[in-house]
Structures are given as C-alpha cells and as structure tokens.
C-alpha positions as CSV (number, residue, x, y, z in Angstrom):
1,M,24.0,9.7,144.7
2,A,20.2,10.9,143.1
3,A,19.8,12.6,146.4
4,V,22.9,14.3,146.3
5,L,21.8,15.4,142.8
6,F,18.9,16.4,143.4
7,H,20.0,18.6,146.3
8,F,23.1,20.0,144.0
9,L,20.2,21.1,141.4
10,S,17.5,22.1,143.9
11,L,20.5,24.7,144.9
12,F,21.2,25.9,141.4
13,D,17.7,26.2,140.3
14,Q,17.8,28.5,143.8
15,I,20.8,30.5,143.0
16,L,19.4,31.2,139.0
17,S,15.9,32.1,140.6
18,S,17.4,34.6,143.4
19,S,19.0,35.9,140.0
20,Q,16.5,36.4,138.0
21,L,14.4,37.8,141.1
22,A,17.1,40.6,141.8
23,V,17.1,42.5,137.9
24,S,13.3,41.9,137.7
25,S,12.5,43.8,141.6
26,C,15.6,46.7,140.5
27,P,14.6,48.9,142.3
28,P,14.1,53.0,140.4
29,M,17.1,54.3,138.7
30,A,18.5,57.3,139.9
31,S,19.1,60.6,137.3
32,Y,22.4,62.6,138.1
33,R,23.1,65.1,135.7
34,P,26.9,66.8,136.5
35,K,28.6,70.1,135.4
36,N,31.7,70.1,136.6
37,I,33.6,66.7,136.7
38,L,37.5,66.4,138.4
39,I,38.9,63.2,137.4
40,T,41.8,61.9,139.4
41,G,44.9,59.9,137.3
42,A,43.5,60.6,133.7
43,A,46.4,59.8,131.9
44,G,46.2,56.2,132.7
45,F,44.3,53.7,131.7
46,I,41.3,53.4,132.7
47,A,40.7,56.9,133.6
48,S,41.4,58.2,130.2
49,H,38.7,55.4,127.9
50,V,36.2,56.9,130.6
51,C,37.3,60.7,130.0
52,N,37.6,60.3,126.5
53,R,33.7,58.7,126.3
54,L,32.4,61.6,128.5
55,I,33.8,64.0,126.5
56,R,33.0,62.9,123.6
57,N,28.8,61.6,124.3
58,Y,28.6,65.5,127.2
59,P,30.1,68.1,125.5
60,D,28.1,70.3,127.9
61,Y,30.1,68.6,131.1
62,K,33.5,70.2,131.8
63,I,36.2,67.8,132.6
64,V,39.5,68.6,134.3
65,V,42.1,65.7,134.7
66,L,44.6,65.7,137.9
67,D,47.2,63.4,136.8
68,K,51.4,63.6,138.3
69,L,52.1,61.9,135.1
70,D,53.9,58.7,137.0
71,Y,55.3,55.8,135.1
72,C,51.9,54.5,133.9
73,S,50.9,57.4,132.8
74,N,51.1,58.9,129.2
75,L,49.3,62.0,127.9
76,K,49.1,60.3,124.4
77,N,46.0,58.6,126.1
78,L,43.9,61.7,126.5
79,L,44.7,62.9,122.7
80,P,40.7,62.5,121.4
81,S,39.7,64.6,124.5
82,K,42.7,67.5,123.4
83,S,41.1,70.4,121.2
84,S,38.1,69.8,123.2
85,P,37.0,73.2,124.7
86,N,35.1,71.7,127.7
87,F,38.5,69.4,128.3
88,K,41.8,71.0,131.0
89,F,44.4,68.8,132.0
90,V,46.3,69.9,135.7
91,E,49.5,67.8,136.2
92,G,49.8,67.4,140.0
93,D,48.9,64.6,142.8
94,I,46.7,64.6,144.8
95,G,48.6,64.5,147.6
96,S,48.9,68.4,147.4
97,A,46.2,69.1,150.0
98,D,46.9,73.1,148.8
99,L,46.1,72.2,144.6
100,V,43.4,69.9,145.2
101,N,41.1,72.2,147.5
102,Y,42.5,75.7,145.0
103,L,40.7,73.1,142.3
104,L,37.9,72.2,144.0
105,I,37.0,76.0,144.4
106,T,38.2,77.4,141.6
107,E,36.6,75.3,138.9
108,S,33.6,75.1,140.7
109,I,34.0,71.2,140.8
110,D,30.4,69.1,142.0
111,T,31.7,65.2,141.1
112,I,35.1,63.8,141.4
113,M,35.8,60.6,140.0
114,H,38.7,59.5,141.9
115,F,40.3,56.4,139.7
116,A,44.4,57.5,141.2
117,A,46.4,55.3,142.1
118,Q,48.7,52.3,142.5
119,T,47.7,49.5,140.7
120,H,50.1,46.7,140.2
121,V,50.5,43.7,142.5
122,D,54.2,43.2,141.9
123,N,54.7,46.2,143.2
124,S,53.1,46.5,146.1
125,F,55.3,43.1,147.4
126,G,58.4,45.4,146.7
127,N,57.2,49.1,147.4
128,S,54.5,48.9,150.0
129,F,55.2,52.4,151.6
130,E,54.3,54.0,148.0
131,F,50.8,52.3,148.2
132,T,49.7,53.2,150.9
133,K,50.9,56.6,150.2
134,N,48.9,57.2,147.5
135,N,45.9,54.8,147.8
136,I,45.0,55.8,151.9
137,Y,46.3,59.4,152.4
138,G,45.8,60.3,148.2
139,T,42.2,59.5,148.9
140,H,41.7,61.0,152.7
141,V,43.5,64.4,151.0
142,L,40.7,64.6,148.0
143,L,37.9,63.7,151.0
144,E,38.9,65.9,153.2
145,A,39.2,68.9,150.5
146,C,35.8,67.5,149.7
147,K,34.8,68.2,153.7
148,M,35.9,71.5,153.6
149,T,33.9,72.5,150.0
150,G,30.8,72.3,152.4
151,Q,28.1,71.8,149.9
152,M,29.9,71.9,147.0
153,I,30.5,68.3,146.0
154,K,27.2,66.5,144.7
155,R,28.8,62.8,143.4
156,F,32.1,61.0,145.0
157,I,32.9,58.0,142.7
158,H,35.5,55.8,143.9
159,V,37.0,53.5,142.1
160,S,38.2,50.6,143.8
161,T,39.1,46.7,142.9
162,D,37.3,43.4,143.0
163,E,40.6,42.0,145.1
164,V,39.4,43.9,148.1
165,Y,37.4,40.9,148.4
166,G,40.0,38.2,148.7
167,E,40.4,35.5,147.0
168,T,37.1,33.4,146.4
169,D,36.5,29.3,146.8
170,V,37.2,27.9,143.6
171,D,34.5,25.7,143.5
172,A,31.8,28.6,144.7
173,L,28.9,29.0,142.2
174,V,27.8,32.4,143.2
175,G,30.1,35.5,143.1
176,N,30.6,37.6,146.0
177,H,28.1,40.1,146.4
178,E,29.0,44.6,146.9
179,A,27.9,43.2,150.9
180,S,30.5,40.7,151.3
181,Q,32.9,41.1,153.6
182,L,36.6,42.7,152.3
183,L,39.8,40.0,153.1
184,P,42.5,41.5,151.0
185,T,45.7,39.4,150.2
186,N,48.0,41.7,149.3
187,P,50.0,45.1,150.2
188,Y,47.7,46.9,146.8
189,S,44.0,44.9,148.0
190,A,45.0,46.1,151.8
191,T,45.4,49.9,150.5
192,K,42.5,49.8,148.3
193,A,40.1,48.4,151.3
194,G,42.0,50.8,153.7
195,A,41.3,53.8,151.4
196,E,37.2,52.3,151.1
197,M,37.0,52.5,155.3
198,L,37.7,56.2,154.9
199,V,35.4,57.1,152.0
200,M,32.8,55.1,153.9
201,A,33.7,56.9,157.4
202,Y,33.4,60.5,155.4
203,G,29.9,59.7,153.8
204,R,28.4,58.3,157.1
205,S,30.2,60.9,159.6
206,Y,30.1,63.9,157.4
207,G,27.3,63.1,154.8
208,L,29.5,62.9,152.1
209,P,27.9,61.5,148.8
210,V,29.7,58.8,147.6
211,I,29.8,55.8,145.6
212,T,32.2,52.8,145.3
213,T,32.9,51.1,142.6
214,R,34.7,47.4,142.8
215,G,35.7,46.2,139.3
216,N,37.4,42.9,137.6
217,N,40.4,43.0,135.5
218,V,40.5,45.6,132.5
219,Y,42.3,44.9,129.3
220,G,42.7,47.2,125.6
221,H,44.6,49.3,124.5
222,N,46.3,51.8,126.0
223,Q,47.1,49.9,128.9
224,F,50.6,49.9,130.0
225,P,52.4,46.3,129.3
226,E,53.2,45.7,132.9
227,K,49.9,43.9,133.3
228,L,48.7,40.9,131.8
229,I,47.6,41.1,128.6
230,P,49.4,43.5,127.0
231,K,52.7,41.9,128.5
232,F,52.5,38.9,126.9
233,I,51.2,40.6,123.4
234,L,54.3,42.6,123.1
235,L,56.6,39.7,124.1
236,A,54.8,38.0,121.5
237,M,55.6,40.5,118.9
238,R,59.1,40.3,119.9
239,G,59.4,36.1,119.7
240,L,59.4,36.0,123.5
241,P,58.5,33.8,125.8
242,L,54.9,34.2,128.0
243,P,56.4,34.2,131.8
244,I,53.4,32.3,133.9
245,H,53.2,32.7,137.6
246,G,53.1,29.2,139.0
247,D,51.6,27.1,137.4
248,G,48.7,29.7,135.4
249,S,45.8,27.9,136.8
250,N,44.7,31.1,138.8
251,V,41.4,32.0,137.2
252,R,40.6,36.3,136.2
253,S,38.1,37.7,134.8
254,Y,38.4,40.4,132.6
255,L,36.4,43.5,130.7
256,Y,37.3,45.3,128.0
257,C,38.3,48.8,128.2
258,E,35.3,50.0,126.2
259,D,32.7,48.7,127.7
260,V,34.2,49.1,131.6
261,A,34.2,53.2,130.3
262,E,30.1,52.5,130.0
263,A,30.2,51.1,133.3
264,F,31.5,54.2,134.7
265,E,28.8,56.4,132.5
266,V,26.1,54.6,133.7
267,I,27.0,54.6,137.4
268,L,27.9,58.3,137.1
269,H,24.4,59.3,136.1
270,K,22.4,56.3,137.9
271,G,24.4,55.0,140.5
272,E,22.6,55.7,143.7
273,V,24.7,57.6,146.4
274,G,26.3,55.1,149.6
275,H,26.1,52.2,147.2
276,V,29.2,50.0,145.9
277,Y,28.9,48.5,142.6
278,N,30.8,45.6,140.8
279,I,32.0,45.7,137.4
280,G,32.0,42.1,136.7
281,T,31.8,39.5,134.1
282,K,31.1,35.8,135.1
283,K,33.0,34.6,132.0
284,E,36.2,33.7,133.8
285,R,39.8,32.1,132.2
286,R,42.5,30.6,133.8
287,V,45.7,32.9,132.6
288,I,47.6,30.3,131.1
289,D,44.4,29.5,128.6
290,V,45.2,33.8,128.4
291,A,48.5,32.8,127.3
292,K,47.1,30.1,125.0
293,D,45.3,32.9,122.9
294,V,47.8,35.3,122.9
295,C,49.8,32.2,121.4
296,K,46.8,31.4,118.7
297,L,46.6,35.4,117.9
298,F,50.3,35.3,116.8
299,S,50.6,31.6,115.0
300,M,52.9,30.7,117.7
301,D,53.1,27.7,119.4
302,S,52.1,27.6,122.8
303,K,53.9,24.3,124.4
304,T,57.3,26.6,123.3
305,S,56.2,29.9,123.8
306,I,55.0,29.5,127.5
307,E,57.7,29.9,130.2
308,F,56.7,28.9,134.1
309,V,58.3,31.4,136.5
310,E,58.4,31.5,139.6
311,N,55.0,32.8,141.4
312,R,54.2,35.7,143.5
313,P,54.9,35.6,147.3
314,F,50.9,35.0,147.5
315,N,48.9,34.6,144.4
316,D,45.3,34.7,144.6
317,Q,43.5,31.7,142.8
318,R,40.4,33.2,141.9
319,Y,38.1,36.3,142.0
320,F,34.4,36.1,141.7
321,V,32.1,38.7,141.9
322,D,28.2,39.3,141.6
323,D,27.4,42.1,139.2
324,Q,23.4,42.0,139.0
325,K,23.3,45.8,140.6
326,L,24.7,47.1,138.0
327,K,23.0,44.9,135.7
328,C,19.8,46.8,137.3
329,L,21.0,50.4,136.4
330,G,21.3,48.6,132.7
331,W,24.6,47.7,132.4
332,S,26.2,45.1,130.6
333,E,29.6,43.5,128.9
334,R,29.1,44.3,124.7
335,T,32.4,42.9,123.7
336,T,33.2,39.5,123.3
337,W,36.7,37.8,124.9
338,E,38.3,36.9,121.2
339,E,36.6,40.7,119.7
340,G,38.4,41.8,122.3
341,L,41.5,40.1,122.2
342,R,41.7,40.7,118.5
343,K,41.3,44.6,119.1
344,T,43.7,44.3,121.4
345,M,46.3,43.0,119.4
346,D,45.7,45.2,116.3
347,W,46.4,48.1,118.5
348,Y,49.4,47.4,119.9
349,I,50.6,46.3,116.9
350,Q,50.1,49.5,115.3
351,N,51.5,51.4,118.4
352,P,54.4,49.8,119.1
353,D,56.7,52.0,120.7
354,W,53.6,54.0,122.5
355,W,55.2,53.8,126.0
356,G,58.7,54.0,124.9
357,D,61.1,51.8,126.3
358,V,59.5,48.9,128.6
359,S,61.8,46.8,128.4
360,G,61.7,46.2,132.2
361,A,58.0,45.7,132.4
362,L,57.8,42.8,130.7
363,L,59.8,40.7,133.1
364,P,58.1,38.1,134.8
365,H,58.6,40.7,137.8
366,P,58.8,43.8,137.3
367,R,59.1,46.2,140.3
368,M,58.7,49.9,140.1
369,L,59.2,52.2,137.3
370,M,60.6,55.6,138.5
371,V,60.2,57.7,135.7
372,P,60.8,61.3,135.9
373,S,57.3,63.0,136.6
374,G,55.9,64.6,133.9
375,G,58.3,63.0,131.3
376,R,55.9,62.1,129.1
377,H,54.6,64.6,127.1
378,F,53.8,63.7,123.5
379,D,53.2,65.0,120.1
380,G,52.5,68.4,121.0
381,F,50.7,67.6,123.8
382,H,52.5,70.6,126.2
383,E,53.4,72.6,123.3
384,D,50.7,75.2,123.2
385,N,50.6,75.4,126.5
386,K,46.1,75.9,126.2
387,S,45.3,72.9,128.0
388,V,48.0,71.7,130.3
389,S,49.0,73.1,133.9
390,S,52.0,71.8,135.4
391,V,52.7,72.2,139.2
392,S,55.6,69.3,139.8
393,T,59.2,69.2,139.6
394,N,61.7,66.7,139.3
395,T,64.6,65.9,141.8
396,D,68.2,64.9,140.7
397,N,67.1,60.7,142.0
398,N,64.3,61.0,139.6
399,T,61.6,60.6,142.5
400,P,58.3,62.6,141.5
401,I,57.8,65.4,143.8
402,V,55.1,68.1,144.3
403,V,56.3,72.0,145.2
404,P,54.0,74.0,147.1
405,V,51.7,75.6,144.9
406,S,52.2,79.6,145.7
407,A,53.7,81.3,142.4
408,S,51.6,79.9,140.7
409,A,50.3,78.1,137.4
410,S,48.9,78.7,134.9
411,I,45.8,76.5,135.0
412,S,44.0,75.9,131.5
413,N,43.1,78.4,128.5
414,G,46.2,80.4,129.4
415,K,44.8,81.6,132.3
416,H,47.2,82.4,134.9
417,H,46.5,82.8,138.5
418,P,49.2,84.7,140.2
419,T,48.4,83.2,143.8
420,M,46.9,80.6,144.8
421,P,45.0,80.9,148.0
422,S,46.3,79.4,151.7
423,Y,43.9,76.3,153.3
C-alpha cells in the first residue's frame, strides 16, 4: 500500500513539475496588429462578446461582422458596437462564396475570426446535415476565399471546441493537450473536427496563416437558452423544474464569457501561426451540481426542483483540457464560478424577453428552431440602415436561404455597390 501511495505521489510530482516547467519555459510571444477584421457569427453568443470587446479596446481596428441571423443570433447582442464608426454589420451566409470573396476584397480584410457554426449537440442528433453544411462547408468556403485573395490574409483564427477530443477518462489527472488525438463522439463535434482538418490542410498546402482554438463550455449574458445554464436560469425564473439528462454525473468545465473574450483578444495579438490553443479551466463541475447552484440562487429546494429525464443518445462523461499553452501567452481566467453565475442570473432577470418566445428551447430535448433569417431586428438596429446590409431573404417555409448577390447590397455606411464582381 505504501509503495502504491509513493508511486502516486511521485507521478503527481512529475505532473506538477512538468506543468511548472511548461509555464517557465514559454517561448517568446509573437506580436500581431490587425487592421481589418472579419468576424463570422458575431450576432451569436461568444463572438458578440469578442466583437464588442475589440470595438471597445481598439478603435483603430475596423470590424466587419458577417452573420446570417440564425435562430440563436440576436442583433441586440451587438448594440454596444452599433454606433461605433469602426463597426459594420453584413447579413449573409458564410456559405455564399460570392459574398465572402466580395467582402474580403472590398473591405481589405487581413484577419478572419471564424465563429459561425451550429453548436448545440441535441440539434446535431436530429438535424445533422445542417451541421455538415454550416460547420464544414461554410469553413471550406472561407478557406477557399482566403486562398483566392493571395497574401491578403495575415491571420485565420478558427474557433473549434474541446468536444473534438472526445470523452476524457474519469480518472485522468492531466487534460487533453493541443496535440492529443481527435476522437469526436457526436455529429456536432465530428463536423468541428472535420472543419479543423480543412483548416490544417489549407495551412500546410497553401500556407494560410491559421490558428485554431478549442474551448471549454462558455456561459454568461446574451446566450441563447438552449444551453444548460441560461436554460436552468429561465426555468427557475418561471418556477419550473430543471431537467437533467441521465443522472447528472457528467462533468463539464465552465468559463465566463468575458474571460473567453479576453482569451481571444490575447490569441489574436500573441497567438503563433500554425498552432492550436486550448481555452479552458481545470475547475470542473457535475451537471447536477450546476443545477443545485442555480436552485440555491433562487432559494429553491433542489430535491423537488430537479427532474431527471432521458439521456442523449450518447453523452460524454467528461471533457478536460490542458490550458498551460494559453497561459504562456499571459491569459488566465478572472471570474469565479460564483461571481459569474450570479452576474448571469442578474442579467437574465433584468432581460427576460431578450430572446422573445423561447419556450421551445426550454424543453428537455429541444430541436433546432427554424426562425426566419433576419427575424431578430431590434431596438432600431435596422432603422437607419447605416451599419447594416442584408443579402438574405425568406421562403414560405421559413428556411433561411441566401440569394445570389448581383444587384446588390448596401454594404454599410449608406454606400451602395450596384454590382458585385463575379468569382
């Protein structure tokens, strides 16, 4: 028994020593200053926080947002940036090659931060083709457009997920590092892994200056309530039970949205081309403990307020990543779980109608909500038409489509471009 204990302590000491060595032996940091940044999917959750942060901190950067305004997007997420002279919003699909080529050239884009994706695992079990179309084909269109522009693009930051690593062993002491094997277990993570392979291939074959990030779960204000934490908070606000898939023993790591936005700010300026960066935390929580913490905030009895429901077809038990590489760039999480959860709760209490009718998203097993593209125009965001261009339309079945942009679009600041070039 003593020998086993000694072996375990020696192993732990090796892990701790290697971790400290990794931090102390960080390579010199790169320094990059973009001029014109295209952010895809920035009317969504994480990307809107990144966009608003860059607009606020770097008035000399021009930020162009491309978003098709899918069901989980909301223009109100970008209200902090709306009046800034260096902000421009274009409504359109990353799958439109003509549009993407046009924007890269006319806006002199030198940096792409690619967030646009279908991300909800539950949806991927019921509508997996949409994930292939958005996550793989959309990424391919962007990469091909970058290749066609020659040397214009100086950074292509591809936003992936920790789920591409697959399930982490329950007893693992060290998280997946950036060179770990990719073993996705659901259609969502498989399409994100597939997109990563394309990014890597274009980096190697064509010399595109690519950087990939893989992040833990993110929570905070502005998040569409199909995701766990905002769903629990909105259900608690309505006095409804909190549904938990399976027995709630699944373990996840959660980062507050502002900390993640800072991580992307650091990677943008200091990340090294050709590298992958995990954005994570070693602080893990079981899903049932998250539900209990929400119950505590609302003074609810967790014994009567938690409802166990049928599990997903497959539900990874644990995701655990090694975040030392990003710490070498100078980033670390700032917000404690307790502080972040309370901030999130306060925001949803103050903004209960931010997303309109979300009753479908609050179901234990929601499926993709087909909202007409461009259906979330709020608070006069589109009234002056000074910072918005729309290149999409709706069909009778409410399926978002993108029309060929030939007669075209008012791309920002009231300037009209009568004809888009053909690519």
